[in-house]
C-alpha positions as CSV (number, residue, x, y, z in Angstrom):
1,M,24.8,-15.5,4.9
2,P,28.1,-13.5,4.9
3,G,29.5,-12.9,1.4
4,T,26.1,-13.4,-0.2
5,D,25.2,-11.1,-3.1
6,I,21.5,-10.3,-3.2
7,A,19.8,-8.5,-6.1
8,L,16.7,-6.6,-5.4
9,V,14.7,-5.8,-8.6
10,I,12.2,-3.0,-8.6
11,H,11.0,-0.4,-11.2
12,D,11.5,2.6,-8.9
13,L,13.4,2.9,-5.7
14,D,11.8,5.8,-3.8
15,L,9.5,6.5,-0.9
16,T,6.5,7.8,-2.8
17,N,5.0,4.5,-3.7
18,G,4.3,1.3,-1.7
19,Q,6.7,-1.0,-3.4
20,G,9.5,1.5,-3.3
21,R,9.0,2.2,0.4
22,Y,9.0,-1.5,1.1
23,A,12.3,-2.0,-0.7
24,V,13.9,1.0,1.0
25,E,12.9,-0.1,4.5
26,L,14.3,-3.6,3.8
27,L,17.6,-2.2,2.6
28,R,17.9,0.2,5.5
29,R,17.9,-2.8,7.9
30,L,19.6,-5.5,5.9
31,Q,22.4,-3.6,4.0
32,S,25.0,-4.7,6.5
33,R,24.1,-8.4,6.4
34,A,25.0,-9.0,2.7
35,R,26.1,-7.3,-0.5
36,F,22.9,-5.8,-1.9
37,S,22.5,-4.5,-5.4
38,V,19.3,-2.7,-6.5
39,F,18.3,-3.0,-10.2
40,S,15.8,-0.3,-11.0
41,N,14.9,2.2,-13.7
42,T,14.9,5.1,-11.3
43,A,16.3,5.8,-7.8
44,D,15.9,8.8,-5.5
45,P,19.4,10.2,-4.9
46,A,18.5,11.0,-1.3
47,V,17.6,7.4,-0.7
48,L,20.8,6.2,-2.3
49,R,22.8,8.5,-0.1
50,E,21.4,6.8,3.0
51,L,22.2,3.3,1.6
52,P,26.0,3.6,1.3
53,K,26.5,-0.2,1.2
54,V,24.0,-0.8,-1.6
55,T,25.1,-0.8,-5.2
56,W,22.6,0.7,-7.7
57,V,22.4,-0.6,-11.2
58,H,20.4,1.4,-13.7
59,V,17.9,-0.6,-15.8
60,P,16.7,1.3,-18.9
61,A,13.0,1.1,-19.7
62,W,10.6,2.7,-22.1
63,R,8.3,4.7,-19.8
64,R,6.0,6.5,-22.2
65,R,3.3,3.8,-21.8
66,Y,2.7,1.6,-18.7
67,I,2.6,-1.6,-20.7
68,G,5.8,-0.6,-22.5
69,A,7.4,0.1,-19.1
70,V,6.5,-3.4,-17.8
71,F,7.8,-5.3,-20.7
72,S,10.9,-3.3,-21.5
73,F,12.0,-3.3,-17.9
74,L,11.3,-7.1,-17.7
75,A,13.6,-7.7,-20.6
76,M,16.4,-5.3,-19.6
77,S,16.4,-6.3,-15.9
78,E,16.8,-9.9,-17.0
79,R,19.9,-9.0,-19.0
80,A,21.4,-6.9,-16.2
81,V,20.8,-9.4,-13.4
82,R,22.2,-12.3,-15.4
83,R,25.5,-10.4,-16.0
84,A,25.8,-9.8,-12.2
85,R,25.1,-13.4,-11.2
86,P,23.9,-12.7,-7.6
87,S,23.3,-15.5,-5.1
88,V,19.7,-14.5,-4.5
89,I,17.4,-12.6,-6.8
90,H,14.5,-10.9,-5.1
91,A,11.9,-9.6,-7.6
92,Q,9.1,-7.2,-6.9
93,G,6.2,-8.8,-8.8
94,L,6.7,-9.1,-12.5
95,S,10.1,-7.4,-12.6
96,C,12.6,-10.2,-13.3
97,W,12.0,-13.6,-14.8
98,S,15.0,-15.3,-13.1
99,A,13.8,-14.7,-9.6
100,D,14.5,-16.9,-6.6
101,V,12.2,-14.9,-4.3
102,I,9.2,-12.9,-5.4
103,T,7.3,-10.4,-3.3
104,V,3.8,-10.5,-4.7
105,H,2.2,-7.1,-4.4
106,M,-1.0,-7.9,-6.2
107,I,-2.7,-10.4,-8.5
108,N,-3.7,-8.5,-11.7
109,A,-6.3,-11.1,-12.7
110,V,-8.1,-10.5,-9.4
111,R,-7.6,-6.7,-9.4
112,S,-9.1,-6.4,-12.9
113,R,-12.3,-8.2,-11.7
114,R,-12.7,-6.4,-8.4
115,L,-11.7,-2.9,-9.4
116,A,-13.4,-2.9,-12.8
117,S,-12.4,0.1,-14.8
118,R,-14.2,1.7,-17.7
119,Q,-10.9,3.1,-19.1
120,R,-10.0,1.3,-22.2
121,R,-6.2,1.5,-21.5
122,A,-6.7,-0.2,-18.1
123,Q,-8.7,-3.0,-19.8
124,I,-6.0,-3.5,-22.5
125,F,-3.3,-3.5,-19.8
126,S,-5.1,-6.3,-17.9
127,A,-5.7,-8.3,-21.0
128,I,-2.1,-8.2,-22.0
129,V,-0.3,-8.5,-18.6
130,T,-2.5,-11.1,-16.9
131,P,-1.4,-14.1,-19.1
132,V,2.2,-13.1,-18.8
133,E,1.9,-12.7,-15.0
134,R,0.2,-16.2,-14.8
135,A,3.2,-17.7,-16.7
136,F,5.6,-15.8,-14.5
137,Y,4.3,-17.4,-11.4
138,R,4.4,-20.8,-13.0
139,Q,8.0,-20.6,-14.1
140,A,10.4,-23.2,-12.6
141,R,13.2,-21.1,-10.9
142,A,11.4,-19.2,-8.2
143,R,11.4,-21.1,-4.9
144,Q,9.8,-18.7,-2.4
145,A,7.0,-16.2,-2.5
146,I,6.4,-13.4,0.0
147,V,2.8,-12.0,0.4
148,M,1.5,-9.4,2.8
149,S,-1.7,-11.1,3.7
150,R,-3.2,-14.6,3.8
151,R,-5.8,-13.4,1.3
152,L,-3.1,-12.6,-1.2
153,G,-1.5,-15.9,-0.7
154,A,-4.7,-17.8,-1.4
155,E,-5.2,-15.7,-4.6
156,L,-1.7,-16.5,-5.8
157,C,-2.2,-20.2,-5.4
158,G,-5.8,-20.3,-6.6
159,E,-5.5,-17.9,-9.5
160,Y,-2.0,-18.6,-10.8
161,G,-1.4,-22.2,-9.6
162,W,1.6,-21.3,-7.4
163,N,2.6,-24.5,-5.5
164,R,5.8,-23.6,-3.7
165,P,6.4,-22.1,-0.2
166,V,4.5,-18.9,0.7
167,S,5.6,-16.6,3.5
168,V,3.0,-14.2,4.9
169,I,5.0,-11.1,6.0
170,P,2.9,-7.9,6.6
171,H,4.5,-4.7,5.6
172,G,5.9,-2.8,8.5
173,T,4.9,0.7,9.6
174,D,7.1,3.6,10.8
175,T,5.4,4.5,14.0
176,E,7.6,7.5,14.6
177,M,6.6,9.1,11.2
178,F,3.0,8.0,11.4
179,R,1.8,9.1,14.8
180,P,-0.9,11.2,16.4
181,A,-0.5,15.0,16.6
182,L,1.7,15.8,19.6
183,D,-0.7,18.4,20.9
184,P,-3.7,20.5,19.9
185,A,-1.5,23.2,18.5
186,E,0.2,20.9,16.0
187,R,-3.2,19.5,15.0
188,S,-4.7,23.0,14.5
189,T,-1.7,24.2,12.4
190,L,-1.9,21.2,10.1
191,R,-5.7,21.5,9.8
192,G,-5.3,25.1,8.6
193,R,-2.6,24.1,6.1
194,L,-4.6,21.3,4.7
195,G,-7.9,23.2,4.4
196,V,-9.9,21.6,7.2
197,A,-9.5,24.2,9.9
198,G,-11.8,24.0,12.9
199,E,-12.9,21.4,15.3
200,A,-15.4,19.5,13.1
201,P,-14.7,15.7,12.8
202,V,-12.6,15.0,9.8
203,W,-12.8,11.7,7.8
204,L,-9.7,10.8,5.7
205,F,-9.5,8.9,2.5
206,V,-6.1,8.1,1.0
207,G,-5.3,6.2,-2.2
208,E,-6.8,5.5,-5.6
209,A,-10.3,6.9,-5.9
210,V,-11.5,3.6,-7.3
211,K,-10.9,2.1,-3.9
212,G,-14.0,3.5,-2.4
213,L,-14.0,7.3,-2.7
214,K,-17.4,7.4,-4.3
215,E,-18.9,5.3,-1.6
216,T,-17.3,7.4,1.1
217,I,-18.6,10.7,-0.3
218,A,-22.0,9.2,-0.6
219,E,-22.2,8.8,3.2
220,L,-21.1,12.3,4.2
221,P,-24.5,14.0,3.8
222,A,-25.9,11.8,6.7
223,F,-23.2,13.2,9.1
224,R,-23.8,16.9,9.0
225,G,-20.9,17.9,11.3
226,S,-18.2,16.0,9.4
227,R,-15.8,16.9,6.7
228,L,-13.8,14.7,4.3
229,L,-10.1,15.1,3.4
230,V,-9.1,13.3,0.2
231,V,-5.4,12.5,-0.5
232,S,-5.2,10.9,-3.9
233,R,-3.4,11.1,-7.3
234,S,-6.7,10.3,-9.0
235,D,-8.6,12.9,-11.1
236,P,-10.9,14.7,-8.6
237,A,-13.3,16.0,-11.2
238,P,-16.0,13.3,-11.1
239,Y,-15.9,13.3,-7.3
240,R,-16.1,17.1,-7.1
241,A,-19.2,16.8,-9.2
242,Q,-20.6,14.1,-7.0
243,A,-20.1,16.2,-3.9
244,A,-21.7,19.2,-5.6
245,A,-24.7,17.2,-6.6
246,L,-25.1,16.0,-3.0
247,G,-24.8,19.6,-1.7
248,I,-21.6,18.9,0.3
249,A,-19.0,20.5,-2.0
250,D,-17.9,22.8,0.8
251,R,-17.3,19.8,3.1
252,V,-14.9,17.8,0.8
253,V,-11.3,18.9,0.4
254,F,-9.2,17.4,-2.3
255,S,-5.5,17.8,-1.5
256,G,-4.1,15.8,-4.3
257,F,-0.8,13.9,-3.8
258,T,1.4,14.9,-1.0
259,P,5.0,13.8,-0.2
260,H,4.1,14.1,3.5
261,P,1.0,11.9,4.0
262,E,1.7,11.7,7.7
263,E,0.4,15.2,8.1
264,A,-3.0,14.3,6.7
265,Y,-3.3,11.4,9.2
266,R,-2.6,13.8,12.1
267,V,-5.5,16.1,11.3
268,A,-8.1,13.3,10.9
269,D,-10.4,11.5,13.4
270,V,-11.6,8.6,11.2
271,F,-10.0,6.8,8.3
272,V,-12.5,5.3,5.8
273,Y,-11.4,2.7,3.3
274,P,-14.2,0.7,1.7
275,S,-12.0,-0.8,-1.1
276,P,-13.5,-3.8,-2.9
277,Y,-10.0,-5.1,-3.5
278,E,-6.7,-4.4,-1.8
279,P,-3.9,-7.0,-1.3
280,F,-2.6,-5.2,1.8
281,G,-3.1,-1.5,2.1
282,M,-0.2,0.4,3.8
283,V,-2.5,3.4,4.1
284,V,-4.6,1.4,6.6
285,T,-1.6,0.5,8.8
286,E,-0.3,4.1,8.6
287,A,-3.8,5.3,9.7
288,M,-3.7,2.8,12.6
289,A,-0.2,4.0,13.6
290,S,-1.5,7.6,13.6
291,G,-4.1,6.6,16.2
292,L,-7.2,6.9,13.9
293,A,-10.3,4.9,14.2
294,C,-10.4,2.9,10.9
295,L,-13.4,1.6,9.0
296,V,-12.0,-0.9,6.6
297,G,-13.6,-3.2,4.0
298,T,-13.1,-7.0,4.7
299,E,-11.6,-7.3,1.2
300,V,-8.5,-5.3,2.4
301,G,-5.5,-7.5,3.3
302,A,-4.5,-5.3,6.3
303,A,-7.9,-6.1,7.8
304,E,-6.3,-9.4,8.9
305,L,-4.3,-7.4,11.5
306,M,-7.5,-6.0,13.1
307,T,-9.9,-7.3,15.7
308,H,-13.4,-6.0,14.8
309,G,-14.7,-3.6,17.4
310,R,-11.4,-3.3,19.3
311,D,-8.8,-1.7,17.1
312,G,-10.9,-1.1,14.0
313,L,-14.3,-1.6,12.5
314,L,-14.6,-4.1,9.6
315,F,-17.5,-4.2,7.1
316,N,-18.5,-5.9,3.9
317,P,-18.3,-3.1,1.2
318,A,-20.7,-5.1,-1.0
319,E,-23.4,-5.0,1.8
320,A,-25.8,-2.1,1.5
321,G,-25.7,0.1,4.6
322,A,-22.6,-1.6,6.1
323,L,-20.3,1.5,5.9
324,R,-23.0,3.8,7.3
325,A,-23.6,1.4,10.2
326,G,-20.0,1.4,11.0
327,L,-19.8,5.2,11.0
328,E,-22.9,5.5,13.1
329,Q,-21.4,3.1,15.6
330,L,-18.3,5.2,16.0
331,F,-20.1,8.6,16.2
332,S,-23.0,7.5,18.4
333,T,-20.8,5.8,21.1
334,P,-19.1,8.2,23.5
335,D,-15.3,8.1,23.3
336,A,-15.4,5.3,20.7
337,I,-13.2,7.1,18.1
338,R,-10.5,7.8,20.7
339,R,-10.7,4.3,22.2
340,V,-10.4,2.5,18.9
341,G,-7.7,4.7,17.7
342,I,-5.5,4.1,20.8
343,A,-6.0,0.3,20.4
344,A,-5.1,0.6,16.7
345,R,-1.8,2.2,17.4
346,A,-0.9,-0.4,20.0
347,T,-1.7,-3.2,17.5
348,I,0.3,-1.8,14.7
349,A,3.4,-1.2,16.9
350,Q,3.8,-5.0,16.8
351,H,4.3,-4.9,13.1
352,D,7.2,-2.7,12.5
353,W,9.8,-2.7,9.7
354,N,12.3,-4.5,11.8
355,A,10.0,-7.5,12.1
356,C,9.3,-7.4,8.3
357,A,13.1,-7.2,7.5
358,E,14.0,-10.1,9.8
359,A,11.3,-12.3,8.4
360,T,12.4,-11.5,4.9
361,W,16.0,-12.3,5.8
362,Q,14.9,-15.8,6.8
363,V,13.2,-16.2,3.4
364,Y,16.6,-15.3,1.8
365,Q,18.3,-18.0,3.7
366,R,15.7,-20.6,2.6
367,G,15.7,-19.2,-1.0
368,R,19.4,-19.7,-1.7
């Protein structure tokens, strides 16, 4: 498609969130194939410097409240994109009404049911945004949808009535960044830096706490030799209290958010992710690329890339005792953790960002 102008619309262009990383990885690989413009509220200057062929267009938005950010960006991006008149408009979820291609990162109607929150602001957000999102996916212009998993595609069609083509394109993974530790010395150094020094088995949980942190902590007392490293932006206070009540406060380390999550993967042995809802879960594929044995809930989209018992262990998070059974299977079988981790890395090597970008390029060709 020489000479084609493609507008990629996203709230924030950076590498610290899943949507931003997805957009950056696509642009790195496709910027020479067409004229790309990114319409976003923020953009990391370092990212823009490595995308010299990409034009950035600032979209103002009111960021004091999340709901305000969604709707103000939606209105302002529409105005900016219409002025530019690109050949193809690629929106990241509910970001631009006049989209030709939409990458669906989640279905808010499903998320609000599966990840029920007691926070009033989360409930208000869902009540307001879900009807708008439903109308967005029923609008007439968009011709192609990209989803990261078959599960997400089924939710899009069943929940919002989408009846046009759907392409299942899993997110890629950078297997050079996300890799096992090169040697025991690197692993030991990183363990000391992250607060899990020693040779005890380390479990890793990465992501929003609501995606299974409580359930993960609850299993730790049964595995006396293990420690848990938590990498999350979520408020750790209720989970610190849970660990203290279980008598394992000294075995749970809360590192907070880190700009270098790859280091956390390199110090761990097992990745635990019992989320009751996750459209894809880049944290899972990053853990697989890092050579970790992963225990993943069957409601996680990235689980579709796994074969149970070979390159990961799958379990139903709603089934009592299922997570513990998976952990016991790993820790009671000699060499199981190492064997599953090696197979996980081999599997995820087939799903790199080059494959994701090429498949997306084919969608652009069909979406013109």
